[in-house]
PQR file with spaces between the fields and no chain letter, atoms N, CA, C, O and H, PARSE charges and radii, in Angstrom:
ATOM       1  N    MET     1     108.073  114.068   98.097 -0.4000 1.5000
ATOM       2  CA   MET     1     107.256  114.901   97.232 -0.0000 2.0000
ATOM       3  C    MET     1     105.900  114.225   97.032  0.5500 1.7000
ATOM       4  O    MET     1     105.844  113.049   96.674 -0.5500 1.4000
ATOM       5  N    PRO     2     104.807  114.956   97.260 -0.5600 1.5000
ATOM       6  CA   PRO     2     103.479  114.372   97.083  0.2800 2.0000
ATOM       7  C    PRO     2     103.229  113.983   95.628  0.5500 1.7000
ATOM       8  O    PRO     2     103.633  114.679   94.696 -0.5500 1.4000
ATOM       9  N    ARG     3     102.548  112.846   95.465 -0.4000 1.5000
ATOM      10  CA   ARG     3     102.215  112.365   94.120 -0.0000 2.0000
ATOM      11  C    ARG     3     100.756  112.703   93.833  0.5500 1.7000
ATOM      12  O    ARG     3      99.873  112.386   94.631 -0.5500 1.4000
ATOM      13  H    ARG     3     102.220  112.280   96.221  0.4000 1.0000
ATOM      14  N    LEU     4     100.504  113.340   92.707 -0.4000 1.5000
ATOM      15  CA   LEU     4      99.148  113.714   92.328 -0.0000 2.0000
ATOM      16  C    LEU     4      98.353  112.457   91.997  0.5500 1.7000
ATOM      17  O    LEU     4      98.750  111.666   91.141 -0.5500 1.4000
ATOM      18  H    LEU     4     101.220  113.598   92.059  0.4000 1.0000
ATOM      19  N    ILE     5      97.236  112.284   92.679 -0.4000 1.5000
ATOM      20  CA   ILE     5      96.375  111.116   92.491 -0.0000 2.0000
ATOM      21  C    ILE     5      95.183  111.469   91.602  0.5500 1.7000
ATOM      22  O    ILE     5      94.808  110.701   90.715 -0.5500 1.4000
ATOM      23  H    ILE     5      96.914  112.926   93.374  0.4000 1.0000
ATOM      24  N    CYS     6      94.598  112.630   91.850 -0.4000 1.5000
ATOM      25  CA   CYS     6      93.408  113.045   91.106 -0.0000 2.0000
ATOM      26  C    CYS     6      93.693  114.339   90.366  0.5500 1.7000
ATOM      27  O    CYS     6      93.818  115.401   90.975 -0.5500 1.4000
ATOM      28  H    CYS     6      94.902  113.253   92.571  0.4000 1.0000
ATOM      29  N    TYR     7      93.794  114.243   89.068 -0.4000 1.5000
ATOM      30  CA   TYR     7      94.078  115.418   88.252 -0.0000 2.0000
ATOM      31  C    TYR     7      92.861  116.338   88.151  0.5500 1.7000
ATOM      32  O    TYR     7      93.019  117.546   87.974 -0.5500 1.4000
ATOM      33  H    TYR     7      93.692  113.380   88.573  0.4000 1.0000
ATOM      34  N    CYS     8      91.670  115.794   88.260 -0.4000 1.5000
ATOM      35  CA   CYS     8      90.459  116.615   88.176 -0.0000 2.0000
ATOM      36  C    CYS     8      90.354  117.588   89.348  0.5500 1.7000
ATOM      37  O    CYS     8      90.001  118.754   89.171 -0.5500 1.4000
ATOM      38  H    CYS     8      91.542  114.813   88.404  0.4000 1.0000
ATOM      39  N    PHE     9      90.665  117.096   90.544 -0.4000 1.5000
ATOM      40  CA   PHE     9      90.468  117.899   91.750 -0.0000 2.0000
ATOM      41  C    PHE     9      91.764  118.249   92.462  0.5500 1.7000
ATOM      42  O    PHE     9      91.741  118.938   93.482 -0.5500 1.4000
ATOM      43  H    PHE     9      90.952  116.149   90.688  0.4000 1.0000
ATOM      44  N    GLY    10      92.894  117.782   91.940 -0.4000 1.5000
ATOM      45  CA   GLY    10      94.194  118.156   92.485 -0.0000 2.0000
ATOM      46  C    GLY    10      94.577  117.487   93.794  0.5500 1.7000
ATOM      47  O    GLY    10      95.392  118.033   94.538 -0.5500 1.4000
ATOM      48  H    GLY    10      92.912  117.222   91.112  0.4000 1.0000
ATOM      49  N    HIS    11      94.019  116.328   94.097 -0.4000 1.5000
ATOM      50  CA   HIS    11      94.337  115.625   95.344 -0.0000 2.0000
ATOM      51  C    HIS    11      95.616  114.811   95.196  0.5500 1.7000
ATOM      52  O    HIS    11      95.874  114.212   94.152 -0.5500 1.4000
ATOM      53  H    HIS    11      93.357  115.884   93.493  0.4000 1.0000
ATOM      54  N    THR    12      96.413  114.802   96.266 -0.4000 1.5000
ATOM      55  CA   THR    12      97.665  114.044   96.285 -0.0000 2.0000
ATOM      56  C    THR    12      97.529  112.825   97.186  0.5500 1.7000
ATOM      57  O    THR    12      96.549  112.680   97.916 -0.5500 1.4000
ATOM      58  H    THR    12      96.204  115.288   97.115  0.4000 1.0000
ATOM      59  N    ASP    13      98.534  111.951   97.123 -0.4000 1.5000
ATOM      60  CA   ASP    13      98.552  110.792   98.012 -0.0000 2.0000
ATOM      61  C    ASP    13      98.566  111.240   99.473  0.5500 1.7000
ATOM      62  O    ASP    13      97.965  110.583  100.323 -0.5500 1.4000
ATOM      63  H    ASP    13      99.331  112.069   96.530  0.4000 1.0000
ATOM      64  N    GLU    14      99.240  112.342   99.775 -0.4000 1.5000
ATOM      65  CA   GLU    14      99.271  112.862  101.146 -0.0000 2.0000
ATOM      66  C    GLU    14      97.887  113.337  101.591  0.5500 1.7000
ATOM      67  O    GLU    14      97.512  113.155  102.749 -0.5500 1.4000
ATOM      68  H    GLU    14      99.729  112.876   99.085  0.4000 1.0000
ATOM      69  N    ASP    15      97.129  113.943  100.679 -0.4000 1.5000
ATOM      70  CA   ASP    15      95.763  114.371  100.997 -0.0000 2.0000
ATOM      71  C    ASP    15      94.912  113.172  101.399  0.5500 1.7000
ATOM      72  O    ASP    15      94.166  113.231  102.376 -0.5500 1.4000
ATOM      73  H    ASP    15      97.434  114.091   99.738  0.4000 1.0000
ATOM      74  N    LEU    16      95.029  112.081  100.639 -0.4000 1.5000
ATOM      75  CA   LEU    16      94.239  110.882  100.923 -0.0000 2.0000
ATOM      76  C    LEU    16      94.637  110.262  102.257  0.5500 1.7000
ATOM      77  O    LEU    16      93.767  109.849  103.025 -0.5500 1.4000
ATOM      78  H    LEU    16      95.636  112.033   99.846  0.4000 1.0000
ATOM      79  N    ARG    17      95.921  110.189  102.544 -0.4000 1.5000
ATOM      80  CA   ARG    17      96.381  109.639  103.827 -0.0000 2.0000
ATOM      81  C    ARG    17      95.864  110.473  105.000  0.5500 1.7000
ATOM      82  O    ARG    17      95.379  109.929  105.992 -0.5500 1.4000
ATOM      83  H    ARG    17      96.628  110.523  101.921  0.4000 1.0000
ATOM      84  N    ARG    18      95.971  111.780  104.878 -0.4000 1.5000
ATOM      85  CA   ARG    18      95.502  112.681  105.937 -0.0000 2.0000
ATOM      86  C    ARG    18      93.992  112.521  106.133  0.5500 1.7000
ATOM      87  O    ARG    18      93.509  112.502  107.266 -0.5500 1.4000
ATOM      88  H    ARG    18      96.365  112.222  104.072  0.4000 1.0000
ATOM      89  N    ASP    19      93.261  112.407  105.046 -0.4000 1.5000
ATOM      90  CA   ASP    19      91.813  112.242  105.098 -0.0000 2.0000
ATOM      91  C    ASP    19      91.442  110.967  105.850  0.5500 1.7000
ATOM      92  O    ASP    19      90.524  110.978  106.671 -0.5500 1.4000
ATOM      93  H    ASP    19      93.653  112.422  104.126  0.4000 1.0000
ATOM      94  N    VAL    20      92.143  109.874  105.578 -0.4000 1.5000
ATOM      95  CA   VAL    20      91.885  108.606  106.270 -0.0000 2.0000
ATOM      96  C    VAL    20      92.209  108.740  107.753  0.5500 1.7000
ATOM      97  O    VAL    20      91.449  108.265  108.597 -0.5500 1.4000
ATOM      98  H    VAL    20      92.889  109.865  104.912  0.4000 1.0000
ATOM      99  N    ARG    21      93.324  109.379  108.078 -0.4000 1.5000
ATOM     100  CA   ARG    21      93.682  109.580  109.494 -0.0000 2.0000
ATOM     101  C    ARG    21      92.616  110.396  110.226  0.5500 1.7000
ATOM     102  O    ARG    21      92.263  110.084  111.364 -0.5500 1.4000
ATOM     103  H    ARG    21      93.942  109.765  107.393  0.4000 1.0000
ATOM     104  N    GLU    22      92.109  111.429  109.577 -0.4000 1.5000
ATOM     105  CA   GLU    22      91.140  112.319  110.211 -0.0000 2.0000
ATOM     106  C    GLU    22      89.736  111.735  110.305  0.5500 1.7000
ATOM     107  O    GLU    22      89.018  112.013  111.265 -0.5500 1.4000
ATOM     108  H    GLU    22      92.395  111.682  108.652  0.4000 1.0000
ATOM     109  N    HIS    23      89.333  110.929  109.323 -0.4000 1.5000
ATOM     110  CA   HIS    23      87.947  110.457  109.257 -0.0000 2.0000
ATOM     111  C    HIS    23      87.784  108.946  109.377  0.5500 1.7000
ATOM     112  O    HIS    23      86.659  108.451  109.441 -0.5500 1.4000
ATOM     113  H    HIS    23      89.916  110.703  108.542  0.4000 1.0000
ATOM     114  N    GLY    24      88.886  108.213  109.409 -0.4000 1.5000
ATOM     115  CA   GLY    24      88.789  106.763  109.478 -0.0000 2.0000
ATOM     116  C    GLY    24      88.521  106.117  108.125  0.5500 1.7000
ATOM     117  O    GLY    24      88.532  104.891  108.009 -0.5500 1.4000
ATOM     118  H    GLY    24      89.799  108.616  109.357  0.4000 1.0000
ATOM     119  N    ARG    25      88.287  106.910  107.132 -0.4000 1.5000
ATOM     120  CA   ARG    25      88.108  106.467  105.743 -0.0000 2.0000
ATOM     121  C    ARG    25      88.362  107.680  104.862  0.5500 1.7000
ATOM     122  O    ARG    25      88.476  108.796  105.369 -0.5500 1.4000
ATOM     123  H    ARG    25      88.278  107.906  107.226  0.4000 1.0000
ATOM     124  N    SER    26      88.451  107.485  103.577 -0.4000 1.5000
ATOM     125  CA   SER    26      88.750  108.604  102.689 -0.0000 2.0000
ATOM     126  C    SER    26      87.473  109.205  102.114  0.5500 1.7000
ATOM     127  O    SER    26      86.861  108.652  101.200 -0.5500 1.4000
ATOM     128  H    SER    26      88.359  106.579  103.165  0.4000 1.0000
ATOM     129  N    LEU    27      87.090  110.338  102.667 -0.4000 1.5000
ATOM     130  CA   LEU    27      85.948  111.063  102.119 -0.0000 2.0000
ATOM     131  C    LEU    27      86.293  111.634  100.747  0.5500 1.7000
ATOM     132  O    LEU    27      85.424  111.783   99.888 -0.5500 1.4000
ATOM     133  H    LEU    27      87.587  110.787  103.409  0.4000 1.0000
ATOM     134  N    ILE    28      87.559  111.949  100.554 -0.4000 1.5000
ATOM     135  CA   ILE    28      88.017  112.442   99.247 -0.0000 2.0000
ATOM     136  C    ILE    28      87.772  111.381   98.180  0.5500 1.7000
ATOM     137  O    ILE    28      87.232  111.683   97.116 -0.5500 1.4000
ATOM     138  H    ILE    28      88.265  111.828  101.251  0.4000 1.0000
ATOM     139  N    MET    29      88.166  110.142   98.460 -0.4000 1.5000
ATOM     140  CA   MET    29      87.989  109.066   97.482 -0.0000 2.0000
ATOM     141  C    MET    29      86.506  108.820   97.223  0.5500 1.7000
ATOM     142  O    MET    29      86.110  108.566   96.085 -0.5500 1.4000
ATOM     143  H    MET    29      88.605  109.897   99.324  0.4000 1.0000
ATOM     144  N    GLU    30      85.686  108.894   98.267 -0.4000 1.5000
ATOM     145  CA   GLU    30      84.246  108.724   98.084 -0.0000 2.0000
ATOM     146  C    GLU    30      83.696  109.801   97.147  0.5500 1.7000
ATOM     147  O    GLU    30      82.863  109.514   96.287 -0.5500 1.4000
ATOM     148  H    GLU    30      86.007  109.100   99.192  0.4000 1.0000
ATOM     149  N    ARG    31      84.166  111.043   97.314 -0.4000 1.5000
ATOM     150  CA   ARG    31      83.735  112.140   96.447 -0.0000 2.0000
ATOM     151  C    ARG    31      84.194  111.917   95.011  0.5500 1.7000
ATOM     152  O    ARG    31      83.439  112.147   94.067 -0.5500 1.4000
ATOM     153  H    ARG    31      84.843  111.276   98.012  0.4000 1.0000
ATOM     154  N    ILE    32      85.436  111.468   94.853 -0.4000 1.5000
ATOM     155  CA   ILE    32      85.967  111.212   93.512 -0.0000 2.0000
ATOM     156  C    ILE    32      85.135  110.140   92.815  0.5500 1.7000
ATOM     157  O    ILE    32      84.754  110.304   91.656 -0.5500 1.4000
ATOM     158  H    ILE    32      86.049  111.281   95.620  0.4000 1.0000
ATOM     159  N    VAL    33      84.852  109.043   93.518 -0.4000 1.5000
ATOM     160  CA   VAL    33      84.092  107.933   92.932 -0.0000 2.0000
ATOM     161  C    VAL    33      82.678  108.382   92.562  0.5500 1.7000
ATOM     162  O    VAL    33      82.201  108.073   91.471 -0.5500 1.4000
ATOM     163  H    VAL    33      85.161  108.910   94.460  0.4000 1.0000
ATOM     164  N    SER    34      82.003  109.108   93.461 -0.4000 1.5000
ATOM     165  CA   SER    34      80.630  109.527   93.156 -0.0000 2.0000
ATOM     166  C    SER    34      80.591  110.532   92.004  0.5500 1.7000
ATOM     167  O    SER    34      79.676  110.495   91.180 -0.5500 1.4000
ATOM     168  H    SER    34      82.391  109.359   94.348  0.4000 1.0000
ATOM     169  N    THR    35      81.564  111.416   91.944 -0.4000 1.5000
ATOM     170  CA   THR    35      81.632  112.386   90.852 -0.0000 2.0000
ATOM     171  C    THR    35      81.887  111.678   89.527  0.5500 1.7000
ATOM     172  O    THR    35      81.298  112.022   88.502 -0.5500 1.4000
ATOM     173  H    THR    35      82.307  111.446   92.613  0.4000 1.0000
ATOM     174  N    LYS    36      82.773  110.686   89.563 -0.4000 1.5000
ATOM     175  CA   LYS    36      83.086  109.919   88.355 -0.0000 2.0000
ATOM     176  C    LYS    36      81.854  109.142   87.882  0.5500 1.7000
ATOM     177  O    LYS    36      81.566  109.106   86.686 -0.5500 1.4000
ATOM     178  H    LYS    36      83.251  110.407   90.396  0.4000 1.0000
ATOM     179  N    LYS    37      81.125  108.517   88.822 -0.4000 1.5000
ATOM     180  CA   LYS    37      79.910  107.774   88.465 -0.0000 2.0000
ATOM     181  C    LYS    37      78.859  108.686   87.845  0.5500 1.7000
ATOM     182  O    LYS    37      78.094  108.265   86.977 -0.5500 1.4000
ATOM     183  H    LYS    37      81.359  108.546   89.794  0.4000 1.0000
ATOM     184  N    ALA    38      78.825  109.941   88.296 -0.4000 1.5000
ATOM     185  CA   ALA    38      77.854  110.902   87.772 -0.0000 2.0000
ATOM     186  C    ALA    38      78.298  111.486   86.431  0.5500 1.7000
ATOM     187  O    ALA    38      77.587  112.290   85.829 -0.5500 1.4000
ATOM     188  H    ALA    38      79.446  110.283   89.001  0.4000 1.0000
ATOM     189  N    GLY    39      79.486  111.071   85.968 -0.4000 1.5000
ATOM     190  CA   GLY    39      79.989  111.544   84.684 -0.0000 2.0000
ATOM     191  C    GLY    39      80.478  112.984   84.707  0.5500 1.7000
ATOM     192  O    GLY    39      80.514  113.653   83.674 -0.5500 1.4000
ATOM     193  H    GLY    39      80.064  110.418   86.457  0.4000 1.0000
ATOM     194  N    GLN    40      80.854  113.457   85.896 -0.4000 1.5000
ATOM     195  CA   GLN    40      81.252  114.854   86.036 -0.0000 2.0000
ATOM     196  C    GLN    40      82.754  115.057   86.165  0.5500 1.7000
ATOM     197  O    GLN    40      83.198  116.170   86.450 -0.5500 1.4000
ATOM     198  H    GLN    40      80.824  112.913   86.735  0.4000 1.0000
ATOM     199  N    CYS    41      83.541  114.016   85.964 -0.4000 1.5000
ATOM     200  CA   CYS    41      84.994  114.185   86.049 -0.0000 2.0000
ATOM     201  C    CYS    41      85.542  114.512   84.657  0.5500 1.7000
ATOM     202  O    CYS    41      84.866  114.328   83.645 -0.5500 1.4000
ATOM     203  H    CYS    41      83.180  113.112   85.732  0.4000 1.0000
ATOM     204  N    ARG    42      86.776  114.997   84.637 -0.4000 1.5000
ATOM     205  CA   ARG    42      87.424  115.329   83.363 -0.0000 2.0000
ATOM     206  C    ARG    42      88.769  114.625   83.278  0.5500 1.7000
ATOM     207  O    ARG    42      89.751  115.190   82.796 -0.5500 1.4000
ATOM     208  H    ARG    42      87.325  115.146   85.459  0.4000 1.0000
ATOM     209  N    CYS    43      88.800  113.392   83.749 -0.4000 1.5000
ATOM     210  CA   CYS    43      90.048  112.624   83.788 -0.0000 2.0000
ATOM     211  C    CYS    43      90.703  112.526   82.412  0.5500 1.7000
ATOM     212  O    CYS    43      91.913  112.709   82.277 -0.5500 1.4000
ATOM     213  H    CYS    43      88.002  112.934   84.140  0.4000 1.0000
ATOM     214  N    ALA    44      89.910  112.242   81.413 -0.4000 1.5000
ATOM     215  CA   ALA    44      90.469  112.041   80.071 -0.0000 2.0000
ATOM     216  C    ALA    44      91.197  113.283   79.564  0.5500 1.7000
ATOM     217  O    ALA    44      92.175  113.172   78.825 -0.5500 1.4000
ATOM     218  H    ALA    44      88.927  112.093   81.522  0.4000 1.0000
ATOM     219  N    GLU    45      90.723  114.464   79.958 -0.4000 1.5000
ATOM     220  CA   GLU    45      91.372  115.697   79.513 -0.0000 2.0000
ATOM     221  C    GLU    45      92.533  116.107   80.415  0.5500 1.7000
ATOM     222  O    GLU    45      93.548  116.607   79.931 -0.5500 1.4000
ATOM     223  H    GLU    45      89.928  114.554   80.558  0.4000 1.0000
ATOM     224  N    LYS    46      92.387  115.899   81.722 -0.4000 1.5000
ATOM     225  CA   LYS    46      93.371  116.425   82.671 -0.0000 2.0000
ATOM     226  C    LYS    46      94.502  115.465   83.017  0.5500 1.7000
ATOM     227  O    LYS    46      95.616  115.904   83.298 -0.5500 1.4000
ATOM     228  H    LYS    46      91.562  115.493   82.116  0.4000 1.0000
ATOM     229  N    ASN    47      94.234  114.162   83.001 -0.4000 1.5000
ATOM     230  CA   ASN    47      95.245  113.176   83.365 -0.0000 2.0000
ATOM     231  C    ASN    47      96.080  112.830   82.131  0.5500 1.7000
ATOM     232  O    ASN    47      95.531  112.444   81.099 -0.5500 1.4000
ATOM     233  H    ASN    47      93.329  113.804   82.773  0.4000 1.0000
ATOM     234  N    PRO    48      97.392  112.965   82.234 -0.5600 1.5000
ATOM     235  CA   PRO    48      98.244  112.645   81.079  0.2800 2.0000
ATOM     236  C    PRO    48      98.068  111.205   80.589  0.5500 1.7000
ATOM     237  O    PRO    48      98.292  110.919   79.413 -0.5500 1.4000
ATOM     238  N    ALA    49      97.665  110.292   81.495 -0.4000 1.5000
ATOM     239  CA   ALA    49      97.444  108.901   81.105 -0.0000 2.0000
ATOM     240  C    ALA    49      96.050  108.704   80.509  0.5500 1.7000
ATOM     241  O    ALA    49      95.753  107.634   79.978 -0.5500 1.4000
ATOM     242  H    ALA    49      97.483  110.525   82.451  0.4000 1.0000
ATOM     243  N    GLY    50      95.197  109.720   80.591 -0.4000 1.5000
ATOM     244  CA   GLY    50      93.862  109.642   80.010 -0.0000 2.0000
ATOM     245  C    GLY    50      92.878  108.811   80.788  0.5500 1.7000
ATOM     246  O    GLY    50      91.932  108.271   80.213 -0.5500 1.4000
ATOM     247  H    GLY    50      95.439  110.589   81.022  0.4000 1.0000
ATOM     248  N    ARG    51      93.082  108.694   82.106 -0.4000 1.5000
ATOM     249  CA   ARG    51      92.129  107.930   82.921 -0.0000 2.0000
ATOM     250  C    ARG    51      91.892  108.576   84.245  0.5500 1.7000
ATOM     251  O    ARG    51      91.118  108.063   85.052 -0.5500 1.4000
ATOM     252  H    ARG    51      93.849  109.133   82.573  0.4000 1.0000
């Protein structure tokens, strides 16, 4: 069963693995990090752990 990694955008561990296989690195993770740096994520509201 896929484990949800990003509650803001709904990405799972399987999504990240597939992304790395297809691109040689995770473009999904790069997007998550840049969005978070820009203050546009909603982790505190969407993630049950608040992060």
